[in-house]
Structure formats: C-alpha cells, structure tokens
C-alpha positions, 0 to 999 in steps of 0.5 A: 734446202729441200728443193733448189730454185728452178734456175741455172742447171748446167751440163758439166761436160761439154758435148763432143763434136761429131768429127775430131782430128787426131790432134784434138783427140790426143789433146782431149785424152791428155786433158782427161789424164790430167783430170784423173791425176788431179782427182786422185791427187786431191782425194787420195793425197797422191802425187808429187808436190810440183812447184808451179809458181816461180816465187811465193808472192803476188808477183809470182801469181801474176806471172803465172796468170800471164803465162797462159798456163792458167785457164781454170781459176776458181774464186772462193769468197766470203763476207770480206769482199762486201764490207767495202760496199757497206755490208758488215761481215759476221765475226769481226769483233765490234763491227761484225753482224753477230756483235750487233744483234742485241736489239733483236733480243735473240737467245744467242746471235746465231739464232737469227739464222737458225731454221727452227728459231725462224719458223717460230720467230721470223720477225728478227730475220726479216727486220735484219733483212730490211737493213741488209737487203740486196739492191741497196749496195754496189759491187766492190772492186773485188767483185768486178775483178772476178768479172774481169777474170770471166771476161778474159776467159780464165774464171771456171767458177766463183764459189761464194758464201755470200747472200747479198747477190753482188756477184750477180750485180757485177755481171757473173751469171748463174753458170759462173756461180755456186752460191754455197749458202743460198741467195735472196734471188728466189724464195720458197714457201717453207711448207714441204707440201707447197714449196711455191716459188717467189721472185726477188721483187715479191720478197722485197715488197713484203720486207719493205712494207714490214709484212711477214711474207706469207704464201698466197697459196697455203699461208705458210711462211715464205723464206729467201733461198738462203741456207740457214743453220740446220738446212742442207747446202744446195745439191749443186754445190756438191755436184759442181765441186767434184768436177771443178776442183780437180780441174782448178789450176789457180785457187783465189780465196778472198774475204773468208775466215774459212771457219764454216764447213763444208765450204772451208774444206774446199781448199783441200780439194785442188790438186797438190800442184795447184797454187793457192792465193789468199787475199785477206786481212789475216792468214787463215785456213792454215794446216794443223801442224800435227796433221801436217807432220803426218802428211794429212790435211789440205790446209794452207802452208804459207810459212814453213820450209816446205811451203811451195804453192800457198801465197798470203797477201794481207790486205783488204780484198779491194786493195789486193785485187787492185795490186794483182790487177796492176801486176797483170797490166789490168789496173786501168781496165779495172778502174774504168769498169768499176767507174762505168758500172757504178755510174750505171747503177747510180743512174738506174737508182735515180730513175727508179726513185724518180718513178716512185716519187711521181707515182706517189705524187700522182696517188696523193693528188688523186686522193686529195681531189674531192668528188664533184657533187651530183647535179640536182634533177 
C-alpha cells in the first residue's frame, strides 16, 4: 500500500540501560554474535547444520520448548487457522473461497482482490466483505495457542496472511503482529491526494447498510487496508522480518499453503539450525529436489536422509495445537482460556444485540406516535 495505517510502530532494538555489569555486557556481546551468525547463515547459506531437536516429532518440539532454550518463537499462519471458525480458506477444491465466487460474475476468481478491478467494480468485493466481515466469528484454538505463547514470554512475533483480525480478537496486540496482507482494522481513501483514514466501525456501518464506502472528504472509494494483488506489502513486513528471523529459535507454520510470495519465502530466512514445525492438512513448502542437491533454497525437508530440523504434523491446526499443548502440559490451561474467551465474546455479542434491538424498538415506537393536533384558539 502507498501508506501504512497510523498504528503500532515499534523500536526493534530495546534501548540499553545506562549502567551494566560486566556479566550483562558479555551476555549482550554473545547475543549480538549469535544474531550475526544467524544473519549470515540465513542470508548467505553459511554455517553448519546443527541439530537442535532430539527427534523430528511433535514430542521433540515440545521437549525443546520446555527446555527453556526456546525464547523467540515466530508463528507463520494462513487461512487454515480460521476455517474452524467458519471462514473459508482460498484454495481448497469445492469449499475454498475461489471455488464459490460464481454469483459475482467475475472474469476470474482472483479479480475480486485485484486493485484495478476493484476501482472499476467495487461491488463484488464489498458484497463478499459483508459475508466475511470481522466480528462475526470467534478465534479458534490455534489463535488462543498463540496467545498462550505470548503470555508465557516465548512469542517473538506472529506473521499472518489473514485479514480476519482474529489474532487481535484473541489478544495479540499490534507489536505482536505482522499483518502481511493487511487488515480490516483500518481503511483509507484510495485517492493518493487524500488518503483519509477510517476506523473499523465506520467501514462496518457502510458495508452492512449496503453502501459503497465513499470518502466524506473527496468522494473517492474507501478501501480496507488489506493488500490487493497489484499493491505492495506493508513496509513493516520487510523491516521486521530482517530483525526477527535471524533471531528466531523455533518457527511454527500453520494453515498455509506457502504458495504466495514473498510470504512463503520467510521459511528460508531463519538460521540453518532453527527447527521448523509445520501444522497443516498436508505437507507444503518442501524444497525443490534439484535445488536441494545443489545446496540452494530454504525449503522444508521432512523425509530425506538429510532431514535434521523440519517436523510435519499432519492434522487440522486446532488438533495440532491441542496435541502440542498436551505435550507441553498446557492443555487444561488452553481449554480453559478458549472456554472463558468464547463465553466473554458471546456475552458481549448478546449485550450488543439487545442494545440494538432496544434502539430499533424505541425508534419504531417514536415514529408510530401520531403528533397531537394543535389546540384551536
């Protein structure tokens, strides 16, 4: 996008305290050396292939997390983490979003997210947005598992392809998230001369009243800050990945086909020794065999004799997160968190609906009362 929403901008490096002991200075120097080694390893393909996991299974990943050595987990997630919430993914045959867009009479399915097509024909996108609008769905077990990683102090960042904002609803905040393909959280006027910002409630009101959102300043279209085909990814995606991935000590990839670039290439940006866990309905992101023989590429290697760090757990994202939580000793805590948060969301929705019903009833009542006739003089 040409301009980022005016939200969470963070300092990537924490300022140092004025006074430090010799031990803390040595620890910092050691940490910087590790960072540089990882940076050179991931960008230049240097460094040895150190094996960190004692076995390439979910149990091995759990033991590594529980060892205390794992403090900078990055999660890379896609549409598959939200399907159990009732939101379709994009590419599943028959049930995916692209397979069910015939009613919009598009020239081809992807046109609904093409910026040039949107500017000429915004109606299909906003009709679809009404069906899938954030706020109608509850976060999944997978979303709350990532919230637990944050609460336990081991989540460095979540990189998401999703635009449903469920990571935020689950409790991840701006500094925890890189919304690689944008978000519905804010919207902007598409005019480069204007770019006025609008919030989630403003856009929701327009979409649910079946109005095409127009800027109240210049009358141009207003578009949610999601990245369409033909637009640039947010600048923060590129700046953060350069700092985050060399420091990553466990990469968890969930619910993504790893087919869309540049997001898919992130799996190759961690150091050669960093374990990578895929929780998905099928294996994906695997290295091209020819490039692998030549020593190029950062693709996943689950099955070859040279596999040493990649683990594939084939299941739904929710089942995979429950299984990992069980091995970590967190399952009861995760179950309780999901139950508590879903009850809170249901209660909040009920209050909002009651409030809306009372408002509508009051409006109808006042409209039905006939004005009193004026008394004759």
